[in-house]
C-alpha positions, 0 to 999 in steps of 0.5 A: 043223724047218721048222715050227719055223722058220716059227713063229719067223719068224711070232713075230719078224714079229709082234714087229716089227709090234707094236713099230712100232705101239706107242702111247705114253700120257703124263700131263704129268709122265710126258711131262716125265720121258720127255723128260728122258731122250730129248730130243735136247738133253738127250742132248747136254747129258749128253755135254757133261758127259762132255766137260767131265770129259775136258777136266778130265783133259786139263788135269791130265795136262799136268802129269803125267809124259810119256813119248815115244819116237822112232825114226830111220833115215838112209841117206846116199845120198851121204856128205859128204867132209871135207878134213883135213891129209894129214900126220896120216896121214904125208903131206907137210906142206901137202897135204890128204886127202879123208876120209869120216867114219862109215858111211852108214846110221844107226838111233836109238831114244830114249825121253824122260821129261818132268816139269813142275816149276813152271808158273803157268799150269798151276796156274791151269788146274787150278783153272779146271777146277772152274769149267768142270765147274760151268758144264757142270752148270749148263748141263745144269740149264738145258737140263732146265728149258727141256725142261720148259717146252717139253714143258709148252707142247707138251702144253698145245697138244695138249690145247687143239687136242683141246678145240677140235676137240670144241667146234667139232664140237659147234658145227657140229652145232648150226649144221647143225640151225639151218640145216636147220630155218630152210631148211625154214621158208623153203621153207614160206613161214614164214621169209626167205632172210636168216635162212638166209644169216646162219646159213650164214655162221656155219656156213661160218666154223665149218667152216673153224675146225674144219678148221684145228683138226684140222690144228693137232691133228696139228701140235701132237702132232708138236711134242710128239713132237719135244720128247720125243725121239719119232719125228715120227709116233709114235702118242701119247695124252695121259692128262689133260684140259685143265681138270683139268690147269689146276685142278691147276696153280692154287697161290696158295701159290707166290706167297709162295715166297721166292726163293733167288737161288743156286737160279736157274740163270741166276744160277749161270751168271752166277757161272760167268762171274765165275769164268771171268773171275777165272781168266783174270785169274790166268792173265794174271798167271801169265805173269810167273812162271818155268817149270821143267821136267825131262827125262831120256832114254835112247837107243841108236844103231847104224851100218852100211854096209847095212840089217842093224840087226836082226842079232844081231851088230849093235852098238848104242851107248847114251846118256842125258841128264838136264837142266832147262829154266828159262824166266824172263820178263824184259821184254815191253815191258809187253805182259804188263802190258796183258794183265793189266789187260785181264783185270782189266777183264773181271773187273770187267765180269763182277761188274757183269753179275752184279749186273745179272743178280740184279736182272733175275731179281728183276724177272722173278720179280715179273713172273712172279708178276703174270702167274700171278695174272692168268692165274688171274683170267682163267681164273676170269673166262673160266669165268664168261663161258662160263657166261653166254654159253652161257645167252645163246646158249641163250635166243636159240635158244629165242627164235629158234625161237619167232619172238621173235629174228631170225637176226642176233640168234642169230648175234651170240649164237653168235659171242659164245659161240664167242669165249668158248669159245676165250678159256676154252680159252686161259685154261687154257693160260695158267695152265699155262704161267705157272705153269711160267715161275714155277717155272723162275725159282724153280727148284722143279722142278729 
């Protein structure tokens, strides 16, 4: 039995250790899908939809039968005294007798049923719940698109940092070799101090950039973890590399995609605002209508000199009331009229804002298409420039070793190469991000 317990504890410890060291590995789409389920904003957006559904029922329930109960107990510590003519009890005319009515303790139990028969504001409220649910769903959709964009940017930044580290380490290795060889030439009297210094300046700069890239790699990975709803320090690996992902994101056919304005989430939210203002206008108008409610109650009361209401001999007296409440607005010194007119103005403003939103979205689409086209062109140019810069740097390396180029010329070629390398990496990230922005406007990934 003891051996079994030890084995169980060992297995449990191993299981916990394994779960704590679990490494996550994602493609971009896998990261997006994981985030849509685990991102903090996504979780709260789902809760908002549930909250909206509960609020809808809360509004509907106001017009359904309402039953309430009430219990009341009173103990008159000092009963009031009434004075009545004494002749009622056979006393002399003109004299009065002091009388205490009732018993000092009273208990009452009542149940009341209320039913709303007509209320214009209730009807409008029920109609508005559909618009509110639509807004919650559209807000969830917008959150989904924002999470997608956030994960794409974070994923691309991690790949950018990883590629930067790899390139800078390679550059550093090349420079260290240059500095070593030049130093040896100088020590043997075949070079000058300036050549060593020129290369050392470049090496120091690259070393600083490499340290910064290593820090950025860690930070960008933490940002990706947060975007996906993972712990900040969770071990996460990416399955894709930057260039392959960039190539997969080049889709010129997307530039010819026709915009369906009703698919755009910002337009749908602007429409929700219109619906909200419309129902607010109807609500203001409904306040001029009468309201009618019905009620019926049933109760029982008991009276006693002492607290013995639960005794089987205690007598209870039943009562019941049924009635209607009709409330008719007659005159409000034009207050209701002013409220209605203000609601009408707000509705007209919302209509204007909807038109403006449509125009803004169409402008954003054209701008996004232009940015995506430019990003692809910049990527192609940066790729060509990188090839040229590598060729120039390689030729200068050969010429420098053969004594036909100075260290300054080599350094210029190296700086040009390093700049082109970073431009190439950044151009790939731009292609990925700009395509995502275009897809969000077209809502092709919702």
